[in-house]
HTML snippet that shows the backbone in 3Dmol.js (N, CA, C, O; Angstrom):
<script src="https://3Dmol.org/build/3Dmol-min.js"></script>
<div id="view" style="width:600px;height:400px;position:relative"></div>
<script>
const pdb = `
ATOM      1  N   MET A   1       0.851  -1.171   0.000  1.00  0.00           N
ATOM      2  CA  MET A   1       0.000   0.000   0.000  1.00  0.00           C
ATOM      3  C   MET A   1       0.898   1.235   0.000  1.00  0.00           C
ATOM      4  O   MET A   1       1.879   1.308   0.740  1.00  0.00           O
ATOM      5  N   LYS A   2       0.547   2.193  -0.836  1.00  0.00           N
ATOM      6  CA  LYS A   2       1.319   3.424  -0.912  1.00  0.00           C
ATOM      7  C   LYS A   2       1.193   4.212   0.384  1.00  0.00           C
ATOM      8  O   LYS A   2       0.255   4.035   1.161  1.00  0.00           O
ATOM      9  N   ALA A   3       2.171   5.088   0.587  1.00  0.00           N
ATOM     10  CA  ALA A   3       2.155   5.914   1.789  1.00  0.00           C
ATOM     11  C   ALA A   3       0.943   6.843   1.801  1.00  0.00           C
ATOM     12  O   ALA A   3       0.397   7.140   2.864  1.00  0.00           O
ATOM     13  N   GLN A   4       0.525   7.299   0.628  1.00  0.00           N
ATOM     14  CA  GLN A   4      -0.637   8.185   0.556  1.00  0.00           C
ATOM     15  C   GLN A   4      -1.904   7.478   1.026  1.00  0.00           C
ATOM     16  O   GLN A   4      -2.711   8.064   1.747  1.00  0.00           O
ATOM     17  N   TYR A   5      -2.085   6.208   0.615  1.00  0.00           N
ATOM     18  CA  TYR A   5      -3.262   5.449   1.029  1.00  0.00           C
ATOM     19  C   TYR A   5      -3.208   5.141   2.526  1.00  0.00           C
ATOM     20  O   TYR A   5      -4.231   5.183   3.209  1.00  0.00           O
ATOM     21  N   ARG A   6      -2.023   4.835   3.030  1.00  0.00           N
ATOM     22  CA  ARG A   6      -1.893   4.573   4.476  1.00  0.00           C
ATOM     23  C   ARG A   6      -2.252   5.814   5.285  1.00  0.00           C
ATOM     24  O   ARG A   6      -2.988   5.736   6.268  1.00  0.00           O
ATOM     25  N   PHE A   7      -1.720   6.965   4.858  1.00  0.00           N
ATOM     26  CA  PHE A   7      -2.000   8.215   5.559  1.00  0.00           C
ATOM     27  C   PHE A   7      -3.490   8.532   5.517  1.00  0.00           C
ATOM     28  O   PHE A   7      -4.071   8.913   6.533  1.00  0.00           O
ATOM     29  N   LEU A   8      -4.105   8.379   4.367  1.00  0.00           N
ATOM     30  CA  LEU A   8      -5.539   8.627   4.227  1.00  0.00           C
ATOM     31  C   LEU A   8      -6.363   7.684   5.089  1.00  0.00           C
ATOM     32  O   LEU A   8      -7.354   8.094   5.692  1.00  0.00           O
ATOM     33  N   TYR A   9      -5.952   6.412   5.149  1.00  0.00           N
ATOM     34  CA  TYR A   9      -6.656   5.431   5.971  1.00  0.00           C
ATOM     35  C   TYR A   9      -6.549   5.781   7.454  1.00  0.00           C
ATOM     36  O   TYR A   9      -7.536   5.689   8.185  1.00  0.00           O
ATOM     37  N   ILE A  10      -5.371   6.177   7.896  1.00  0.00           N
ATOM     38  CA  ILE A  10      -5.172   6.521   9.310  1.00  0.00           C
ATOM     39  C   ILE A  10      -5.976   7.765   9.679  1.00  0.00           C
ATOM     40  O   ILE A  10      -6.637   7.788  10.717  1.00  0.00           O
ATOM     41  N   ILE A  11      -5.926   8.790   8.846  1.00  0.00           N
ATOM     42  CA  ILE A  11      -6.677  10.016   9.132  1.00  0.00           C
ATOM     43  C   ILE A  11      -8.176   9.747   9.133  1.00  0.00           C
ATOM     44  O   ILE A  11      -8.897  10.232  10.005  1.00  0.00           O
ATOM     45  N   THR A  12      -8.646   8.974   8.157  1.00  0.00           N
ATOM     46  CA  THR A  12     -10.074   8.652   8.096  1.00  0.00           C
ATOM     47  C   THR A  12     -10.497   7.842   9.317  1.00  0.00           C
ATOM     48  O   THR A  12     -11.569   8.079   9.875  1.00  0.00           O
ATOM     49  N   SER A  13      -9.674   6.898   9.733  1.00  0.00           N
ATOM     50  CA  SER A  13      -9.997   6.094  10.912  1.00  0.00           C
ATOM     51  C   SER A  13     -10.085   6.960  12.165  1.00  0.00           C
ATOM     52  O   SER A  13     -10.984   6.789  12.988  1.00  0.00           O
ATOM     53  N   MET A  14      -9.148   7.887  12.299  1.00  0.00           N
ATOM     54  CA  MET A  14      -9.156   8.756  13.475  1.00  0.00           C
ATOM     55  C   MET A  14     -10.380   9.670  13.483  1.00  0.00           C
ATOM     56  O   MET A  14     -10.994   9.878  14.529  1.00  0.00           O
ATOM     57  N   VAL A  15     -10.732  10.213  12.322  1.00  0.00           N
ATOM     58  CA  VAL A  15     -11.892  11.110  12.240  1.00  0.00           C
ATOM     59  C   VAL A  15     -13.176  10.352  12.570  1.00  0.00           C
ATOM     60  O   VAL A  15     -14.027  10.853  13.306  1.00  0.00           O
ATOM     61  N   VAL A  16     -13.312   9.150  12.026  1.00  0.00           N
ATOM     62  CA  VAL A  16     -14.512   8.349  12.302  1.00  0.00           C
ATOM     63  C   VAL A  16     -14.579   7.991  13.787  1.00  0.00           C
ATOM     64  O   VAL A  16     -15.653   8.052  14.386  1.00  0.00           O
ATOM     65  N   TYR A  17     -13.449   7.620  14.387  1.00  0.00           N
ATOM     66  CA  TYR A  17     -13.419   7.255  15.811  1.00  0.00           C
ATOM     67  C   TYR A  17     -13.799   8.449  16.691  1.00  0.00           C
ATOM     68  O   TYR A  17     -14.541   8.300  17.662  1.00  0.00           O
ATOM     69  N   VAL A  18     -13.289   9.622  16.350  1.00  0.00           N
ATOM     70  CA  VAL A  18     -13.606  10.821  17.134  1.00  0.00           C
ATOM     71  C   VAL A  18     -15.077  11.198  16.967  1.00  0.00           C
ATOM     72  O   VAL A  18     -15.726  11.585  17.939  1.00  0.00           O
ATOM     73  N   LEU A  19     -15.611  11.089  15.753  1.00  0.00           N
ATOM     74  CA  LEU A  19     -17.034  11.399  15.546  1.00  0.00           C
ATOM     75  C   LEU A  19     -17.937  10.450  16.317  1.00  0.00           C
ATOM     76  O   LEU A  19     -18.939  10.872  16.894  1.00  0.00           O
ATOM     77  N   ILE A  20     -17.585   9.173  16.329  1.00  0.00           N
ATOM     78  CA  ILE A  20     -18.365   8.212  17.118  1.00  0.00           C
ATOM     79  C   ILE A  20     -18.273   8.558  18.599  1.00  0.00           C
ATOM     80  O   ILE A  20     -19.266   8.468  19.322  1.00  0.00           O
ATOM     81  N   GLY A  21     -17.092   8.950  19.049  1.00  0.00           N
ATOM     82  CA  GLY A  21     -16.916   9.353  20.447  1.00  0.00           C
ATOM     83  C   GLY A  21     -17.729  10.584  20.808  1.00  0.00           C
ATOM     84  O   GLY A  21     -18.289  10.659  21.901  1.00  0.00           O
ATOM     85  N   LEU A  22     -17.799  11.552  19.899  1.00  0.00           N
ATOM     86  CA  LEU A  22     -18.598  12.753  20.166  1.00  0.00           C
ATOM     87  C   LEU A  22     -20.084  12.439  20.212  1.00  0.00           C
ATOM     88  O   LEU A  22     -20.802  12.941  21.077  1.00  0.00           O
ATOM     89  N   ILE A  23     -20.540  11.620  19.297  1.00  0.00           N
ATOM     90  CA  ILE A  23     -21.948  11.212  19.323  1.00  0.00           C
ATOM     91  C   ILE A  23     -22.262  10.478  20.618  1.00  0.00           C
ATOM     92  O   ILE A  23     -23.301  10.697  21.240  1.00  0.00           O
ATOM     93  N   GLU A  24     -21.350   9.608  21.009  1.00  0.00           N
ATOM     94  CA  GLU A  24     -21.532   8.871  22.258  1.00  0.00           C
ATOM     95  C   GLU A  24     -21.538   9.811  23.457  1.00  0.00           C
ATOM     96  O   GLU A  24     -22.345   9.649  24.373  1.00  0.00           O
ATOM     97  N   PHE A  25     -20.643  10.789  23.454  1.00  0.00           N
ATOM     98  CA  PHE A  25     -20.528  11.723  24.572  1.00  0.00           C
ATOM     99  C   PHE A  25     -21.812  12.517  24.777  1.00  0.00           C
ATOM    100  O   PHE A  25     -22.241  12.729  25.912  1.00  0.00           O
ATOM    101  N   PHE A  26     -22.423  12.956  23.681  1.00  0.00           N
ATOM    102  CA  PHE A  26     -23.612  13.788  23.804  1.00  0.00           C
ATOM    103  C   PHE A  26     -24.906  12.990  23.968  1.00  0.00           C
ATOM    104  O   PHE A  26     -25.861  13.489  24.563  1.00  0.00           O
ATOM    105  N   CYS A  27     -24.954  11.764  23.452  1.00  0.00           N
ATOM    106  CA  CYS A  27     -26.214  11.007  23.472  1.00  0.00           C
ATOM    107  C   CYS A  27     -26.264   9.904  24.529  1.00  0.00           C
ATOM    108  O   CYS A  27     -27.322   9.627  25.094  1.00  0.00           O
ATOM    109  N   LEU A  28     -25.136   9.286  24.789  1.00  0.00           N
ATOM    110  CA  LEU A  28     -25.134   8.115  25.663  1.00  0.00           C
ATOM    111  C   LEU A  28     -25.495   8.464  27.107  1.00  0.00           C
ATOM    112  O   LEU A  28     -26.158   7.677  27.783  1.00  0.00           O
ATOM    113  N   ASN A  29     -25.074   9.614  27.577  1.00  0.00           N
ATOM    114  CA  ASN A  29     -25.332   9.990  28.959  1.00  0.00           C
ATOM    115  C   ASN A  29     -26.824  10.055  29.244  1.00  0.00           C
ATOM    116  O   ASN A  29     -27.285   9.560  30.273  1.00  0.00           O
ATOM    117  N   ASP A  30     -27.568  10.655  28.349  1.00  0.00           N
ATOM    118  CA  ASP A  30     -29.022  10.764  28.558  1.00  0.00           C
ATOM    119  C   ASP A  30     -29.705   9.402  28.455  1.00  0.00           C
ATOM    120  O   ASP A  30     -30.644   9.119  29.199  1.00  0.00           O
ATOM    121  N   LEU A  31     -29.235   8.557  27.536  1.00  0.00           N
ATOM    122  CA  LEU A  31     -29.820   7.220  27.415  1.00  0.00           C
ATOM    123  C   LEU A  31     -29.520   6.354  28.635  1.00  0.00           C
ATOM    124  O   LEU A  31     -30.361   5.562  29.060  1.00  0.00           O
ATOM    125  N   LEU A  32     -28.327   6.506  29.194  1.00  0.00           N
ATOM    126  CA  LEU A  32     -27.975   5.714  30.374  1.00  0.00           C
ATOM    127  C   LEU A  32     -28.694   6.187  31.629  1.00  0.00           C
ATOM    128  O   LEU A  32     -28.887   5.410  32.564  1.00  0.00           O
ATOM    129  N   ASP A  33     -29.089   7.445  31.657  1.00  0.00           N
ATOM    130  CA  ASP A  33     -29.857   7.940  32.803  1.00  0.00           C
ATOM    131  C   ASP A  33     -31.202   7.242  32.928  1.00  0.00           C
ATOM    132  O   ASP A  33     -31.764   7.180  34.022  1.00  0.00           O
ATOM    133  N   ILE A  34     -31.724   6.719  31.838  1.00  0.00           N
ATOM    134  CA  ILE A  34     -32.981   5.969  31.882  1.00  0.00           C
ATOM    135  C   ILE A  34     -32.782   4.676  32.666  1.00  0.00           C
ATOM    136  O   ILE A  34     -33.661   4.258  33.418  1.00  0.00           O
ATOM    137  N   ILE A  35     -31.616   4.042  32.486  1.00  0.00           N
ATOM    138  CA  ILE A  35     -31.332   2.768  33.154  1.00  0.00           C
ATOM    139  C   ILE A  35     -30.858   2.991  34.582  1.00  0.00           C
ATOM    140  O   ILE A  35     -31.388   2.391  35.517  1.00  0.00           O
ATOM    141  N   SER A  36     -29.862   3.850  34.750  1.00  0.00           N
ATOM    142  CA  SER A  36     -29.301   4.086  36.076  1.00  0.00           C
ATOM    143  C   SER A  36     -28.652   5.462  36.096  1.00  0.00           C
ATOM    144  O   SER A  36     -28.150   5.940  35.079  1.00  0.00           O
ATOM    145  N   THR A  37     -28.668   6.090  37.264  1.00  0.00           N
ATOM    146  CA  THR A  37     -28.026   7.398  37.406  1.00  0.00           C
ATOM    147  C   THR A  37     -26.721   7.309  38.181  1.00  0.00           C
ATOM    148  O   THR A  37     -26.127   8.331  38.523  1.00  0.00           O
ATOM    149  N   ARG A  38     -26.279   6.104  38.456  1.00  0.00           N
ATOM    150  CA  ARG A  38     -25.037   5.930  39.223  1.00  0.00           C
ATOM    151  C   ARG A  38     -23.824   6.263  38.365  1.00  0.00           C
ATOM    152  O   ARG A  38     -23.767   5.927  37.182  1.00  0.00           O
ATOM    153  N   TYR A  39     -22.862   6.927  38.984  1.00  0.00           N
ATOM    154  CA  TYR A  39     -21.641   7.342  38.291  1.00  0.00           C
ATOM    155  C   TYR A  39     -20.828   6.137  37.832  1.00  0.00           C
ATOM    156  O   TYR A  39     -20.300   6.136  36.720  1.00  0.00           O
ATOM    157  N   PHE A  40     -20.722   5.120  38.670  1.00  0.00           N
ATOM    158  CA  PHE A  40     -19.925   3.927  38.349  1.00  0.00           C
ATOM    159  C   PHE A  40     -20.475   3.221  37.111  1.00  0.00           C
ATOM    160  O   PHE A  40     -19.703   2.755  36.273  1.00  0.00           O
ATOM    161  N   PHE A  41     -21.780   3.140  36.990  1.00  0.00           N
ATOM    162  CA  PHE A  41     -22.404   2.523  35.825  1.00  0.00           C
ATOM    163  C   PHE A  41     -22.086   3.317  34.553  1.00  0.00           C
ATOM    164  O   PHE A  41     -21.799   2.733  33.508  1.00  0.00           O
ATOM    165  N   HIS A  42     -22.138   4.635  34.647  1.00  0.00           N
ATOM    166  CA  HIS A  42     -21.824   5.482  33.499  1.00  0.00           C
ATOM    167  C   HIS A  42     -20.368   5.316  33.072  1.00  0.00           C
ATOM    168  O   HIS A  42     -20.074   5.266  31.877  1.00  0.00           O
ATOM    169  N   VAL A  43     -19.464   5.233  34.032  1.00  0.00           N
ATOM    170  CA  VAL A  43     -18.038   5.063  33.715  1.00  0.00           C
ATOM    171  C   VAL A  43     -17.797   3.707  33.070  1.00  0.00           C
ATOM    172  O   VAL A  43     -17.055   3.615  32.092  1.00  0.00           O
ATOM    173  N   LEU A  44     -18.407   2.657  33.595  1.00  0.00           N
ATOM    174  CA  LEU A  44     -18.238   1.325  32.995  1.00  0.00           C
ATOM    175  C   LEU A  44     -18.764   1.281  31.562  1.00  0.00           C
ATOM    176  O   LEU A  44     -18.120   0.697  30.690  1.00  0.00           O
ATOM    177  N   MET A  45     -19.903   1.877  31.310  1.00  0.00           N
ATOM    178  CA  MET A  45     -20.457   1.877  29.969  1.00  0.00           C
ATOM    179  C   MET A  45     -19.604   2.733  29.019  1.00  0.00           C
ATOM    180  O   MET A  45     -19.417   2.365  27.859  1.00  0.00           O
ATOM    181  N   ALA A  46     -19.094   3.856  29.499  1.00  0.00           N
ATOM    182  CA  ALA A  46     -18.248   4.704  28.660  1.00  0.00           C
ATOM    183  C   ALA A  46     -16.946   3.983  28.303  1.00  0.00           C
ATOM    184  O   ALA A  46     -16.488   4.059  27.163  1.00  0.00           O
ATOM    185  N   LEU A  47     -16.352   3.286  29.269  1.00  0.00           N
ATOM    186  CA  LEU A  47     -15.126   2.528  28.993  1.00  0.00           C
ATOM    187  C   LEU A  47     -15.391   1.356  28.055  1.00  0.00           C
ATOM    188  O   LEU A  47     -14.576   1.060  27.182  1.00  0.00           O
ATOM    189  N   GLY A  48     -16.521   0.694  28.232  1.00  0.00           N
ATOM    190  CA  GLY A  48     -16.884  -0.396  27.335  1.00  0.00           C
ATOM    191  C   GLY A  48     -17.063   0.083  25.906  1.00  0.00           C
ATOM    192  O   GLY A  48     -16.614  -0.566  24.961  1.00  0.00           O
ATOM    193  N   CYS A  49     -17.717   1.216  25.757  1.00  0.00           N
ATOM    194  CA  CYS A  49     -17.887   1.778  24.411  1.00  0.00           C
ATOM    195  C   CYS A  49     -16.555   2.239  23.835  1.00  0.00           C
ATOM    196  O   CYS A  49     -16.287   2.049  22.649  1.00  0.00           O
ATOM    197  N   LEU A  50     -15.723   2.845  24.675  1.00  0.00           N
ATOM    198  CA  LEU A  50     -14.445   3.374  24.209  1.00  0.00           C
ATOM    199  C   LEU A  50     -13.507   2.281  23.730  1.00  0.00           C
ATOM    200  O   LEU A  50     -12.824   2.453  22.721  1.00  0.00           O
ATOM    201  N   PHE A  51     -13.460   1.157  24.439  1.00  0.00           N
ATOM    202  CA  PHE A  51     -12.485   0.113  24.117  1.00  0.00           C
ATOM    203  C   PHE A  51     -13.040  -1.053  23.313  1.00  0.00           C
ATOM    204  O   PHE A  51     -12.268  -1.788  22.698  1.00  0.00           O
ATOM    205  N   ILE A  52     -14.355  -1.244  23.299  1.00  0.00           N
ATOM    206  CA  ILE A  52     -14.912  -2.412  22.602  1.00  0.00           C
ATOM    207  C   ILE A  52     -15.777  -2.003  21.415  1.00  0.00           C
ATOM    208  O   ILE A  52     -15.526  -2.439  20.291  1.00  0.00           O
ATOM    209  N   ILE A  53     -16.771  -1.190  21.643  1.00  0.00           N
ATOM    210  CA  ILE A  53     -17.757  -0.896  20.612  1.00  0.00           C
ATOM    211  C   ILE A  53     -17.233   0.097  19.573  1.00  0.00           C
ATOM    212  O   ILE A  53     -17.399  -0.126  18.374  1.00  0.00           O
ATOM    213  N   ASN A  54     -16.607   1.184  20.013  1.00  0.00           N
ATOM    214  CA  ASN A  54     -16.147   2.202  19.067  1.00  0.00           C
ATOM    215  C   ASN A  54     -15.102   1.692  18.079  1.00  0.00           C
ATOM    216  O   ASN A  54     -15.210   2.014  16.895  1.00  0.00           O
ATOM    217  N   PRO A  55     -14.099   0.917  18.489  1.00  0.00           N
ATOM    218  CA  PRO A  55     -13.161   0.399  17.477  1.00  0.00           C
ATOM    219  C   PRO A  55     -13.832  -0.505  16.447  1.00  0.00           C
ATOM    220  O   PRO A  55     -13.498  -0.448  15.264  1.00  0.00           O
ATOM    221  N   LEU A  56     -14.773  -1.336  16.885  1.00  0.00           N
ATOM    222  CA  LEU A  56     -15.466  -2.207  15.941  1.00  0.00           C
ATOM    223  C   LEU A  56     -16.328  -1.404  14.977  1.00  0.00           C
ATOM    224  O   LEU A  56     -16.364  -1.697  13.782  1.00  0.00           O
ATOM    225  N   LEU A  57     -17.019  -0.399  15.487  1.00  0.00           N
ATOM    226  CA  LEU A  57     -17.840   0.455  14.632  1.00  0.00           C
ATOM    227  C   LEU A  57     -16.984   1.245  13.645  1.00  0.00           C
ATOM    228  O   LEU A  57     -17.319   1.342  12.464  1.00  0.00           O
ATOM    229  N   SER A  58     -15.885   1.806  14.130  1.00  0.00           N
ATOM    230  CA  SER A  58     -15.042   2.595  13.229  1.00  0.00           C
ATOM    231  C   SER A  58     -14.404   1.708  12.170  1.00  0.00           C
ATOM    232  O   SER A  58     -14.269   2.133  11.022  1.00  0.00           O
ATOM    233  N   TYR A  59     -14.008   0.489  12.520  1.00  0.00           N
ATOM    234  CA  TYR A  59     -13.452  -0.435  11.527  1.00  0.00           C
ATOM    235  C   TYR A  59     -14.500  -0.782  10.468  1.00  0.00           C
ATOM    236  O   TYR A  59     -14.192  -0.816   9.277  1.00  0.00           O
ATOM    237  N   ALA A  60     -15.722  -1.037  10.896  1.00  0.00           N
ATOM    238  CA  ALA A  60     -16.781  -1.380   9.948  1.00  0.00           C
ATOM    239  C   ALA A  60     -17.113  -0.204   9.027  1.00  0.00           C
ATOM    240  O   ALA A  60     -17.365  -0.401   7.839  1.00  0.00           O
ATOM    241  N   ILE A  61     -17.113   1.007   9.565  1.00  0.00           N
ATOM    242  CA  ILE A  61     -17.430   2.180   8.754  1.00  0.00           C
ATOM    243  C   ILE A  61     -16.305   2.490   7.771  1.00  0.00           C
ATOM    244  O   ILE A  61     -16.564   2.747   6.595  1.00  0.00           O
ATOM    245  N   VAL A  62     -15.061   2.467   8.242  1.00  0.00           N
ATOM    246  CA  VAL A  62     -13.925   2.783   7.371  1.00  0.00           C
ATOM    247  C   VAL A  62     -13.756   1.707   6.307  1.00  0.00           C
ATOM    248  O   VAL A  62     -13.320   2.004   5.194  1.00  0.00           O
ATOM    249  N   ASP A  63     -14.091   0.472   6.630  1.00  0.00           N
ATOM    250  CA  ASP A  63     -13.969  -0.613   5.656  1.00  0.00           C
ATOM    251  C   ASP A  63     -14.931  -0.426   4.486  1.00  0.00           C
ATOM    252  O   ASP A  63     -14.661  -0.904   3.384  1.00  0.00           O
ATOM    253  N   LYS A  64     -16.045   0.261   4.712  1.00  0.00           N
ATOM    254  CA  LYS A  64     -17.030   0.482   3.648  1.00  0.00           C
ATOM    255  C   LYS A  64     -16.709   1.703   2.791  1.00  0.00           C
ATOM    256  O   LYS A  64     -17.297   1.871   1.723  1.00  0.00           O
ATOM    257  N   LEU A  65     -15.794   2.553   3.234  1.00  0.00           N
ATOM    258  CA  LEU A  65     -15.440   3.738   2.458  1.00  0.00           C
ATOM    259  C   LEU A  65     -14.539   3.358   1.282  1.00  0.00           C
ATOM    260  O   LEU A  65     -13.708   2.460   1.413  1.00  0.00           O
ATOM    261  N   PRO A  66     -14.688   4.020   0.148  1.00  0.00           N
ATOM    262  CA  PRO A  66     -13.893   3.671  -1.044  1.00  0.00           C
ATOM    263  C   PRO A  66     -12.519   4.332  -1.062  1.00  0.00           C
ATOM    264  O   PRO A  66     -12.243   5.126  -1.962  1.00  0.00           O
ATOM    265  N   ILE A  67     -11.654   4.033  -0.104  1.00  0.00           N
ATOM    266  CA  ILE A  67     -10.317   4.634  -0.078  1.00  0.00           C
ATOM    267  C   ILE A  67      -9.224   3.605  -0.310  1.00  0.00           C
ATOM    268  O   ILE A  67      -8.047   3.899  -0.103  1.00  0.00           O
ATOM    269  N   LYS A  68      -9.596   2.401  -0.737  1.00  0.00           N
ATOM    270  CA  LYS A  68      -8.606   1.354  -0.959  1.00  0.00           C
ATOM    271  C   LYS A  68      -8.045   1.466  -2.376  1.00  0.00           C
ATOM    272  O   LYS A  68      -8.776   1.818  -3.302  1.00  0.00           O
ATOM    273  N   PRO A  69      -6.758   1.170  -2.556  1.00  0.00           N
ATOM    274  CA  PRO A  69      -6.205   1.202  -3.912  1.00  0.00           C
ATOM    275  C   PRO A  69      -6.719   0.028  -4.735  1.00  0.00           C
ATOM    276  O   PRO A  69      -7.088  -1.013  -4.191  1.00  0.00           O
ATOM    277  N   ASN A  70      -6.739   0.208  -6.046  1.00  0.00           N
ATOM    278  CA  ASN A  70      -7.159  -0.869  -6.938  1.00  0.00           C
ATOM    279  C   ASN A  70      -6.061  -1.925  -7.020  1.00  0.00           C
ATOM    280  O   ASN A  70      -4.875  -1.597  -7.054  1.00  0.00           O
ATOM    281  N   LEU A  71      -6.458  -3.172  -7.051  1.00  0.00           N
ATOM    282  CA  LEU A  71      -5.492  -4.257  -7.194  1.00  0.00           C
ATOM    283  C   LEU A  71      -5.034  -4.348  -8.641  1.00  0.00           C
ATOM    284  O   LEU A  71      -5.812  -4.094  -9.560  1.00  0.00           O
ATOM    285  N   LYS A  72      -3.780  -4.709  -8.841  1.00  0.00           N
ATOM    286  CA  LYS A  72      -3.238  -4.782 -10.188  1.00  0.00           C
ATOM    287  C   LYS A  72      -3.174  -6.206 -10.712  1.00  0.00           C
ATOM    288  O   LYS A  72      -2.590  -6.438 -11.771  1.00  0.00           O
ATOM    289  N   LEU A  73      -3.747  -7.155 -10.015  1.00  0.00           N
ATOM    290  CA  LEU A  73      -3.726  -8.544 -10.443  1.00  0.00           C
ATOM    291  C   LEU A  73      -4.769  -8.758 -11.532  1.00  0.00           C
ATOM    292  O   LEU A  73      -5.942  -8.429 -11.359  1.00  0.00           O
ATOM    293  N   LYS A  74      -4.333  -9.306 -12.641  1.00  0.00           N
ATOM    294  CA  LYS A  74      -5.276  -9.588 -13.731  1.00  0.00           C
ATOM    295  C   LYS A  74      -5.943 -10.944 -13.520  1.00  0.00           C
ATOM    296  O   LYS A  74      -7.153 -11.077 -13.705  1.00  0.00           O
ATOM    297  N   GLY A  75      -5.164 -11.943 -13.136  1.00  0.00           N
ATOM    298  CA  GLY A  75      -5.703 -13.279 -12.910  1.00  0.00           C
ATOM    299  C   GLY A  75      -5.742 -13.562 -11.419  1.00  0.00           C
ATOM    300  O   GLY A  75      -5.942 -12.669 -10.595  1.00  0.00           O
ATOM    301  N   GLY A  76      -5.548 -14.816 -11.104  1.00  0.00           N
ATOM    302  CA  GLY A  76      -5.502 -15.190  -9.705  1.00  0.00           C
ATOM    303  C   GLY A  76      -4.097 -15.058  -9.150  1.00  0.00           C
ATOM    304  O   GLY A  76      -3.152 -14.800  -9.896  1.00  0.00           O
ATOM    305  N   ILE A  77      -3.958 -15.232  -7.867  1.00  0.00           N
ATOM    306  CA  ILE A  77      -2.660 -15.140  -7.211  1.00  0.00           C
ATOM    307  C   ILE A  77      -1.747 -16.292  -7.624  1.00  0.00           C
ATOM    308  O   ILE A  77      -0.525 -16.140  -7.647  1.00  0.00           O
ATOM    309  N   LYS A  78      -2.335 -17.441  -7.950  1.00  0.00           N
ATOM    310  CA  LYS A  78      -1.527 -18.596  -8.366  1.00  0.00           C
ATOM    311  C   LYS A  78      -0.824 -18.312  -9.692  1.00  0.00           C
ATOM    312  O   LYS A  78       0.321 -18.724  -9.880  1.00  0.00           O
ATOM    313  N   GLU A  79      -1.485 -17.623 -10.604  1.00  0.00           N
ATOM    314  CA  GLU A  79      -0.855 -17.275 -11.875  1.00  0.00           C
ATOM    315  C   GLU A  79       0.319 -16.322 -11.662  1.00  0.00           C
ATOM    316  O   GLU A  79       1.351 -16.451 -12.320  1.00  0.00           O
ATOM    317  N   ASP A  80       0.164 -15.375 -10.755  1.00  0.00           N
ATOM    318  CA  ASP A  80       1.256 -14.435 -10.482  1.00  0.00           C
ATOM    319  C   ASP A  80       2.419 -15.133  -9.797  1.00  0.00           C
ATOM    320  O   ASP A  80       3.577 -14.798 -10.048  1.00  0.00           O
ATOM    321  N   LEU A  81       2.123 -16.111  -8.924  1.00  0.00           N
ATOM    322  CA  LEU A  81       3.207 -16.837  -8.275  1.00  0.00           C
ATOM    323  C   LEU A  81       3.967 -17.702  -9.267  1.00  0.00           C
ATOM    324  O   LEU A  81       5.174 -17.895  -9.122  1.00  0.00           O
ATOM    325  N   LYS A  82       3.280 -18.221 -10.265  1.00  0.00           N
ATOM    326  CA  LYS A  82       3.954 -19.028 -11.291  1.00  0.00           C
ATOM    327  C   LYS A  82       4.943 -18.181 -12.073  1.00  0.00           C
ATOM    328  O   LYS A  82       6.026 -18.659 -12.409  1.00  0.00           O
ATOM    329  N   THR A  83       4.597 -16.936 -12.370  1.00  0.00           N
ATOM    330  CA  THR A  83       5.508 -16.086 -13.126  1.00  0.00           C
ATOM    331  C   THR A  83       6.708 -15.662 -12.275  1.00  0.00           C
ATOM    332  O   THR A  83       7.780 -15.409 -12.823  1.00  0.00           O
ATOM    333  N   VAL A  84       6.556 -15.580 -10.972  1.00  0.00           N
ATOM    334  CA  VAL A  84       7.671 -15.242 -10.094  1.00  0.00           C
ATOM    335  C   VAL A  84       8.645 -16.395 -10.004  1.00  0.00           C
ATOM    336  O   VAL A  84       9.854 -16.165  -9.999  1.00  0.00           O
ATOM    337  N   LYS A  85       8.168 -17.634  -9.932  1.00  0.00           N
ATOM    338  CA  LYS A  85       9.029 -18.805  -9.797  1.00  0.00           C
ATOM    339  C   LYS A  85       9.820 -19.055 -11.072  1.00  0.00           C
ATOM    340  O   LYS A  85      10.935 -19.572 -11.003  1.00  0.00           O
ATOM    341  N   GLU A  86       9.276 -18.703 -12.236  1.00  0.00           N
ATOM    342  CA  GLU A  86       9.949 -18.950 -13.507  1.00  0.00           C
ATOM    343  C   GLU A  86      10.974 -17.927 -13.749  1.00  0.00           C
ATOM    344  O   GLU A  86      11.653 -17.964 -14.774  1.00  0.00           O
TER     345      GLU A  86
END
`;
const viewer = $3Dmol.createViewer("view");
viewer.addModel(pdb, "pdb");
viewer.setStyle({}, {cartoon: {color: "spectrum"}});
viewer.zoomTo();
viewer.render();
</script>
């Protein structure tokens, strides 16, 4: 992967992760107040979202964006490996 595609992927991943975090910050607190108003419960849910849910969501969203380079393989990988061995 070219350096340009790597840089674009990293920046896009960070932007998506921060946007998910901002949405969570403004909306999750009010939704959790319906279940419980305890501080410990809010901290546990925020940490769970920060370390488990947000990375999975950001990976799924970034994976659907069209920022991947086009592959240059015309046939299958086996055909390309045959030309390397010869």
